[in-house]
N, C-alpha and C positions, 0 to 999 in steps of 0.2 A: 504494501499500498504505500501511496507517495502522496505529498499534500505540495501546496503552492509554493516556491521557494521562499517568499517573504513570511509566511505563518511558519513554514519549517525555521527560517532564520531565528525567529522571534523564541520558538521552543529550545533552539540552541543556546541563546542567550541566557534565557530564565534558567535551564538545567546548569548552564556555566556557572551562572552565579551561585545557584545552590550548592554546586561543587565547591565553590570557592569559599562559601559559608563554611562546608566541611573542612576545608583545609583552615581558616580564618581560626577554627576552634582549638587548632593548635598555633599558628603563628600569631594570631592575636593576642593568645595569654602569655606567651613565653616571656614579654616584656615585663609582665605583671609578678611572676614567681617570686621575685625577692619581696615585693610588699605583700604577696599573699602568704608567703612562708612566715613572714614576721607577725601579720594578722592572726592567722590560724596556729601560732607556737610549734611551726614544725622546720627544720632545716631546708635551705634551697634545694640540696640534693635531694631529699624524700619528696620536696616538691614537684620535682620532674616525674614522679608516677603519674600525676595527674595527667600528663603528656602520653607516657609509656602505655596507661592504662585504657586511656582513649583509642591509641593507636593500635592496640592490640584486639581491642572488641571491633574496631573498625576493619582489620582484616578478617578476623573471623567471621563475623558476621555478612561479611561481602559475598560469598557464594551463595551462603543461605538465601539472601535475596534472589540471587539469579535463580537458584532452584526452584525458589518458591513461585517466580514471575514464570518460569517452565510451566509450571504446574496451574497457577490461577490466573496468570496476565501479569503485567506490569502496573495497572494501575493500583491496585491494592497494595502491594508490598510498597511502592514507592511513596505513595501519600502517607502509608502508615510510619515509614521510615522518616518522614520528613516531620511529621509531627512528633516523633520520639526525639528528634534531634534537637528541635525547639523547646519541648519540655523539659528535656535534660538539662539545656541550656539554663532555663530560667530555674529549676531546682539547684543546679550548681553555684548559681548565685546568690541564691539566698541560702546557703548552708551555713550552719554554724559551727561546723567542725570539720577536720580533714576527713575523716570516714564517710561522712555523709556527701561529702563534694567529690571523692573517689566514687561511690555508687552512682552517682548522678553521671558522673564522666563516663563510666561504662555505660549507661543507659544511652547516654547521649552518642556514643560511638556506635552502638549497637543500630541506633536510627541511621546516622550518618551514611552507615556502610551502606544503604540503599540508592544513594545518590550515582557514587561511581559506576557503579556496574549496571543499574538500570537506566541511567542516562544514557550511556553509551549504547545499551541494548534497543532503548526506545529510538534514538535517533537512526540507528542501523536498520531498523524494521521500516521504518516509514521513508528511507533514502534508498534509491538506487546505489549500486557499488560505486558507479562513477561520479559521485556527489557526497560519499560518507567521508571522504578524507577532509573536505573542507570544513565539514559541518563538526566532525570531531575534533578538527584542529582550534575550530571557532570554541567549541566546548572545552578543550584544554587551555587554551587561552586566556578565557575570559576565569576560569578556575584559578591559573596562575598569577592573573594579573591579582585578584583578590588577596589570594593569599600571600602574595608579596606585599601588598598596601597593608595587610594586617597587622604586622608589628607598628607600622604608622597610626592605622586606627587605632589598634589596642591601647599603644602609648597614649595618644590623645584623650581617649576614654580612662583610662588609668589616671592621668593627670587629671582630668576633670571631676571625676567620679568613683575612683578607686578601682581595685582589682574585679571587683563585683560588676562594675558597668561592662567590663571588657569581656569577661565571662558569660554575661548575657547576649552579647551580639548576635550570635547565631539564631536566636528566638525568632529574629524576623523573617526567617524562612517560612513560618507558618503562615504567612501572608501568601505564598504562593500555591498553596494546598487546593483552593477551588480552582485556578488556572490549571493545575496539570490534571486534577480530576477529570477535567472535561476533554483534553487532549494527550490523555497516555494510556486509550482504550486498548490495549494489544492483547490479545487472547491468548492462554494457555493451553496445555493439551491434558490437563486434570490429572497428572500422574503424581502420584502421592509423593511429598518430599521426605528426602531422609535425613530426620533431625538426629539419630543415634549416631549416624555419620559426621554430622556436623558435630556434635559434643567430642568426638573422638579427635578429630582434626582439632578443635579448638584445645585439647589436651597438650597435643603436640606443640602447637604454635605458643601456646602460653609457657609451657617447660622451658624451649628456645629463647624466649624473651628473659625470661626470669634468669635464666644462665648468663645471658650476656650482661644485664644489669645485676649480678649478683658479685662483682669486684666492690662496691660501694654499698651496696644493700645487705652483705653478710651472709653469714655461711647458711643462715636457714633460707633464704632465697636460692641459694645456688643446689642446696640439697632437693628442696621442693622442686626447682627446676629440672634438677637431673632425673628425679623420680618421675615427673610428668612427661618428660621426653621419651626417658626410658620404656614407658607404658604405651605413649601415644604413638610412636613411630610404628612398632609391629602391629600393634592393633588396626593404626590404618591401614597398613598392608594387609592384614587379612581382611578386613572390612571390604575392602576395594575388590579382593577375590569373591568373598560371598555376596557384595551387591554391585554387580560390574555397571548398573544404571543408577548407583547412589548419588551421594554428596559428592564423590570425587569420581565421575563416570570412567570408566576404565578407558573407553574410546577417546576420551579428551587427555587423560593424562598419558596415554601410550602415543599421543599425535605429537612428534617430534616438533613440529612447529609451534604447536601451543606452549608445550613445556622450554623450549629453548628461547623463545621470546618472554615469556613470562618470568623465567629465572633471572637471566640477563638483565632484564627491565628492573629487577629488585632493587639493584644498587642505586636506581637513579631518585626513588623516596627516601632511600636510607640517608644518601647524602642531604638530599634537600631538607628532611627533617631536622638533620642532626647541625645543619646551620642555622637554621630557624630557631633551633633551642641554644645552640653552643655560642654563636654570636651575640646574642642580647644577653647571655649571662656572663660572657666574658667582658662585653662594655658594662655591665651594672657593677663587677668588681672592680673596673675603674673609675666609678662615681658618675657613669653617665646617667642620665633622666630617663625614662621610658621613651617618650616623645623623642629625644634625641638618637635614641637608639633605631627607633622606627624610621626617622630620616635615613639612615645609613643604607637600610635596606629600600629605600625608594626606587633607586634605580633599577631594579629587579622588575618593578612593575612597566617598567618602559618598554624592557626587553619582552615582558609578558605579551604586550599589544603585538608584538610582531610574531607571536608564535604563530597562529592561526593560518596565516597565509605562508609561513616558512613551510610549517609543516605540510600543507598541502602539495606545496611545490617539491618538497624533497620526496614524499612519497610518489608523486608523477614522475620524477625523472630518475631518482636511483632506487625507489623501492622501498615498502615498508622494513624489510629486515636490512638494509644498508642503512637506512634512517636511526634505526635503533643501535646500530653498531656505532655510529658516530655520536651519539646520546651518552652513549657510554663513555666513549673518548673522552667528550666534554665534560662529564662528570668527574674523571679523575683529574683532568685539569683544573676544574674549580676546587676540589678538595684539597690539592697541593697548594695552590693559590691563598686559600683560608689558613693553610699551614704557615705560610709566609707571612700573612697580615698578623697571625695570632703572636706567631716568633719574635717579630721585630716591630710589633706595636704600633702597626700602620691601617689606622681606619678605612682610608680610601682603598687599602688593598681588600679588606675585609667588605668592603661593598662589591668589588669585581666578583668575588667568587660567588656571592650566590646568583648574581647576574648569570654567571655560566651554566650554574645548575638550574637555573630556572630555565635557561634556554634549553637542557637537557630534557628537563621534565614537558616542556610544552611541546616538543617535539617526538620525545621519545614514548610516552605514554598514548598518544594517539595510533604511531606506528605501529605500538604492541596490540592494541584493540584490533587495528585494521587486519594485521597478520593473523590474529587468532579468529576475528571474524570469518576471514577468508578460508582457514583451514578446517571449519566445521561445517556442517549443514544448517540450514536456516532456523529448525527447530530445535536444534541446540546450542544456539548462538548465546543466548543470555546466561545459561549454564556453564559454558566454555569462557566467555568472559568474566565469569565470577571465580572459576579457578583461576584465570590467570591473574585478576586484579587480586585474589587472594595472595598471591606469590608476592605480587606488587606492592601492596600494603603490609604484607608481613615486612618487606624492607622498611618500611616506613616505622615499624614498631621497633626494630633492630637498630636503626639508626639513632631514633630517640634513644634507647637503652643503651646504646654505646655511650652517647655525651652523659648519661646518667650514672651509669656504672664505671666506665673505665675513666673518664675525664676527671672526677674527684679523686681519682687513685695515681694516675700517670702522667695527667696533665690533659689540656684540650688538644695541643699540638698532636700529641703522641696519638690520641683516639682519632684525629683526623687521618694521619697518616694511617692505622689500619683500616679505615674504611678506603683510602686512596689505593691499597694494595689490592682489595677484594674489588673495588672499581675496574683496576688493570685485567684484572683474572678476568672478570666479567666481559670486557671490552675483546680480552683474545678468544673467550668462547663464542661470543656472538660474531667475530669476524672468522673464526674457524667454522661455525654452523652455517654462515651464508654462502662459503665456499664448497660446501659438501652437499 
């Protein structure tokens, strides 16, 4: 089914705004973490858990929404997810203690997870293949623009109304629910979703992120993470064999194009979230105000404006997989630039690093979706994009956990170097996969 270009263009912008609000749920609050930590009587390192918890919930729930959409259609899961995103943000803003704040942030992440996968699936369902690249680029570009502006908006809100104002910002997404209810009626196939599989995968992902953050979180987090990972990985493999059409469809995870695209792309949000968390914390330690910190990241928003057209151009000229390889390489360079900026205390260099990673995100994410969408049948697109986005957003959780877990122990430069090494490896894997 297709729609007229103007209406579809508006839909892409609205979905991009919501995607951006999901990103601002992280980028908009990072500048407020020192004030939040002081107000709720926790350490700044502990306050990073609100970012990690959100991203883990985001990653785990993403394929759940994709599979639900395959079953009941896109409209219900998408609108329900946006409602949870908004209500979770409001509850977090009103939380009297850090425990309730964490719970609200997890709920917020569970809701926000509907946006990345279902926005892409909705546009893919409504557009022919030759027009998807530009629409998906517009989606990613709008998202990257808002996420890049998040520190500035969050800094302004924190300065004017405190950290609670910054945390509440994503609640404005509730205003889009009536419009999307009318514009997202895509039918599902009625197959029952695999909730047991979702829990098993969530166990493995949570264990992985806990292990990454354990250097600063302590022995208990390491032990729990190791146990969850040791239980979750073999259980996931066994469940895929038992339920080949379940939460992780065997046909999807055996599809080399899907797996390579998703795994290689995961380093991009890992770097993005690492910089959005690490740079504000670094500048806060140097005495920068939240608003001043936000200004350092504004140039990234300018880069984001160019991403939709650039993504479409790259995909049409060199293809989705080569575009993804280029994005991985750009991510590696961005991380190394950040290391230089932190090491030599150069704020202007710190401004360049997120510009590069924003460029990688704005071109790499739509190219991943395009590669995955083209590699599976139309009736499995939502689920396949959900699985790929699970890997993609697990990278976001790992990036946030790396800053929260390693930076307090080994320092921010070395933590970023670790991510840069992984990014370099993913660039090599992406290049090898492209050539085979």
